[in-house]
C-alpha positions as a Python dict, from the first residue, in 0.01 Angstrom:
ca = {
    (1, 'M'): (0, 0, 0),
    (2, 'R'): (-116, 28, 334),
    (3, 'L'): (100, 52, 668),
    (4, 'T'): (25, -253, 925),
    (5, 'P'): (-62, -334, 1163),
    (6, 'H'): (-346, -81, 1181),
    (7, 'P'): (-234, 163, 1456),
    (8, 'Y'): (-548, 238, 1601),
    (9, 'V'): (-691, -164, 1600),
    (10, 'S'): (-335, -185, 1762),
    (11, 'A'): (-405, 65, 2045),
    (12, 'G'): (-767, -77, 2122),
    (13, 'A'): (-1027, 59, 1895),
    (14, 'P'): (-1317, -170, 1877),
    (15, 'Y'): (-1339, -189, 1522),
    (16, 'G'): (-1511, -533, 1594),
    (17, 'S'): (-1388, -869, 1347),
    (18, 'N'): (-1538, -809, 1026),
    (19, 'A'): (-1453, -441, 958),
    (20, 'D'): (-1213, -318, 723),
    (21, 'P'): (-1059, 14, 874),
    (22, 'F'): (-872, 123, 519),
    (23, 'R'): (-1257, 104, 369),
    (24, 'L'): (-1307, 418, 111),
    (25, 'R'): (-1533, 503, -86),
    (26, 'S'): (-1490, 404, -460),
    (27, 'G'): (-1462, 806, -519),
    (28, 'V'): (-1210, 830, -287),
    (29, 'V'): (-1006, 521, -406),
    (30, 'T'): (-1013, 630, -764),
    (31, 'R'): (-868, 971, -638),
    (32, 'L'): (-625, 836, -448),
    (33, 'L'): (-485, 578, -780),
    (34, 'R'): (-468, 918, -967),
    (35, 'A'): (-244, 1101, -668),
    (36, 'Q'): (-56, 732, -680),
    (37, 'C'): (-1, 777, -1049),
    (38, 'L'): (87, 1142, -1033),
    (39, 'L'): (306, 1085, -752),
    (40, 'Q'): (451, 801, -1009),
    (41, 'Q'): (541, 1068, -1255),
    (42, 'Q'): (707, 1289, -1021),
    (43, 'H'): (889, 1054, -802),
    (44, 'S'): (885, 664, -875),
    (45, 'S'): (1081, 564, -571),
    (46, 'V'): (824, 747, -386),
    (47, 'R'): (411, 612, -285),
    (48, 'L'): (142, 633, -121),
    (49, 'A'): (76, 459, 220),
    (50, 'I'): (-256, 452, 374),
    (51, 'F'): (-229, 479, 770),
    (52, 'D'): (-613, 515, 833),
    (53, 'A'): (-970, 559, 623),
    (54, 'W'): (-1297, 437, 775),
    (55, 'R'): (-1399, 467, 1129),
    (56, 'P'): (-1744, 417, 1280),
    (57, 'I'): (-1854, 631, 1501),
    (58, 'A'): (-1745, 385, 1744),
    (59, 'V'): (-1382, 405, 1678),
    (60, 'Q'): (-1399, 809, 1611),
    (61, 'R'): (-1542, 825, 1986),
    (62, 'Y'): (-1277, 606, 2096),
    (63, 'M'): (-986, 744, 1962),
    (64, 'V'): (-1061, 1133, 2043),
    (65, 'A'): (-1054, 1001, 2408),
    (66, 'Y'): (-741, 828, 2317),
    (67, 'A'): (-549, 1145, 2167),
    (68, 'I'): (-710, 1323, 2469),
    (69, 'G'): (-604, 1085, 2739),
    (70, 'E'): (-239, 1056, 2526),
    (71, 'E'): (-125, 1434, 2462),
    (72, 'C'): (-273, 1499, 2858),
    (73, 'E'): (3, 1190, 2984),
    (74, 'R'): (294, 1382, 2742),
    (75, 'R'): (211, 1674, 2911),
    (76, 'G'): (234, 1508, 3245),
    (77, 'L'): (-145, 1619, 3338),
    (78, 'N'): (-373, 1428, 3564),
    (79, 'R'): (-764, 1440, 3419),
    (80, 'A'): (-873, 1394, 3761),
    (81, 'D'): (-727, 1619, 3942),
    (82, 'P'): (-964, 1983, 3914),
    (83, 'A'): (-690, 2205, 3974),
    (84, 'Q'): (-542, 2087, 3617),
    (85, 'A'): (-915, 2121, 3466),
    (86, 'T'): (-828, 2450, 3274),
    (87, 'A'): (-512, 2275, 3103),
    (88, 'V'): (-680, 1920, 3067),
    (89, 'Q'): (-968, 2148, 2883),
    (90, 'A'): (-659, 2318, 2673),
    (91, 'V'): (-557, 1965, 2563),
    (92, 'V'): (-897, 1928, 2461),
    (93, 'D'): (-898, 2173, 2220),
    (94, 'D'): (-589, 2119, 2058),
    (95, 'V'): (-743, 1770, 1952),
    (96, 'G'): (-1058, 1943, 1857),
    (97, 'R'): (-809, 2126, 1596),
    (98, 'F'): (-714, 1770, 1443),
    (99, 'W'): (-991, 1510, 1537),
    (100, 'A'): (-1308, 1572, 1435),
    (101, 'P'): (-1556, 1501, 1711),
    (102, 'P'): (-1740, 1191, 1735),
    (103, 'N'): (-2086, 1266, 1589),
    (104, 'S'): (-2344, 1047, 1577),
    (105, 'D'): (-2612, 1318, 1376),
    (106, 'P'): (-2673, 1123, 1023),
    (107, 'A'): (-2655, 1493, 898),
    (108, 'M'): (-2308, 1526, 1044),
    (109, 'P'): (-2106, 1298, 1048),
    (110, 'P'): (-1742, 1256, 1062),
    (111, 'P'): (-1543, 1254, 748),
    (112, 'H'): (-1376, 910, 813),
    (113, 'S'): (-1734, 756, 963),
    (114, 'T'): (-1817, 802, 611),
    (115, 'G'): (-1505, 666, 443),
    (116, 'A'): (-1529, 1010, 244),
    (117, 'A'): (-1156, 1118, 453),
    (118, 'V'): (-815, 903, 429),
    (119, 'D'): (-511, 974, 634),
    (120, 'L'): (-168, 870, 434),
    (121, 'T'): (178, 936, 394),
    (122, 'L'): (463, 869, 180),
    (123, 'A'): (724, 575, 160),
    (124, 'N'): (986, 419, -2),
    (125, 'R'): (893, 197, -261),
    (126, 'T'): (1107, -50, -179),
    (127, 'P'): (1111, -228, 88),
    (128, 'G'): (752, 37, 130),
    (129, 'Q'): (896, 201, 486),
    (130, 'P'): (764, 544, 587),
    (131, 'L'): (962, 837, 495),
    (132, 'D'): (1032, 1105, 769),
    (133, 'M'): (794, 1386, 729),
    (134, 'G'): (962, 1555, 1000),
    (135, 'G'): (617, 1474, 1274),
    (136, 'A'): (408, 1172, 1308),
    (137, 'I'): (145, 1103, 1203),
    (138, 'D'): (-132, 1280, 1465),
    (139, 'A'): (49, 1413, 1650),
    (140, 'I'): (-77, 1716, 1808),
    (141, 'G'): (42, 2031, 1791),
    (142, 'E'): (201, 2267, 1532),
    (143, 'I'): (458, 2019, 1435),
    (144, 'S'): (163, 1855, 1226),
    (145, 'H'): (65, 2153, 1044),
    (146, 'P'): (112, 2107, 669),
    (147, 'D'): (416, 2430, 693),
    (148, 'H'): (564, 2379, 983),
    (149, 'Y'): (903, 2343, 812),
    (150, 'G'): (845, 2605, 565),
    (151, 'E'): (1013, 2897, 707),
    (152, 'A'): (1346, 2661, 842),
    (153, 'A'): (1335, 2534, 439),
    (154, 'K'): (1380, 2843, 269),
    (155, 'Q'): (1635, 2986, 526),
    (156, 'H'): (1876, 2627, 538),
    (157, 'P'): (1787, 2477, 171),
    (158, 'E'): (2009, 2131, 275),
    (159, 'S'): (1825, 2059, 605),
    (160, 'E'): (1665, 1809, 718),
    (161, 'Q'): (1343, 2035, 783),
    (162, 'A'): (1397, 2148, 452),
    (163, 'V'): (1330, 1749, 353),
    (164, 'W'): (1032, 1732, 543),
    (165, 'H'): (937, 1999, 382),
    (166, 'E'): (960, 1896, 37),
    (167, 'R'): (816, 1584, 139),
    (168, 'R'): (469, 1716, 258),
    (169, 'E'): (462, 1935, -34),
    (170, 'L'): (489, 1658, -249),
    (171, 'L'): (239, 1484, -63),
    (172, 'R'): (44, 1823, -120),
    (173, 'Q'): (74, 1878, -465),
    (174, 'V'): (-15, 1533, -553),
    (175, 'M'): (-362, 1460, -336),
    (176, 'H'): (-498, 1873, -466),
    (177, 'A'): (-460, 1736, -814),
    (178, 'A'): (-576, 1386, -740),
    (179, 'G'): (-950, 1653, -595),
    (180, 'F'): (-833, 1612, -218),
    (181, 'E'): (-849, 1852, 23),
    (182, 'Q'): (-633, 1889, 268),
    (183, 'H'): (-674, 1951, 664),
    (184, 'P'): (-573, 2259, 712),
    (185, 'N'): (-398, 2125, 1038),
    (186, 'E'): (-214, 1863, 915),
    (187, 'W'): (58, 1781, 654),
}
């Protein structure tokens, strides 16, 4: 299933009128179908939900700038204030841990710009609502790390944090079993 409306289209990303932000390479689609089957074998009430897939370089550039702007706003920073340059650079560095640079070099394109990467989450089968994973997709910071709730889950196995950790682990396991590699900084 796809999460709609597409979040980056809604944010104004320049896809153009005929572009499909859910486009993926056929091999990626095959592996996604395998991951969905594996997920269904373990949890028939849960399904994969695609958040984002293909991004042309222009969209990658736009979304990196957008993420920097949003994170600066969240931190109360004025990007035009020279006195805040160090703090703004810290935001740029933090965003760079999650977003690939919008490289136009055909030898080094961002994975999403080739249809080789997919951002997804888990959703309940009916009515298809995303499950709470303990942090928003694209959140900048520690909350996005795959094992962010691991220690809390060990100490409090009945907690909400344990549920979030279990869901992140389930997603990681089925995706890995289907041949995907996880971004090291994102659940």
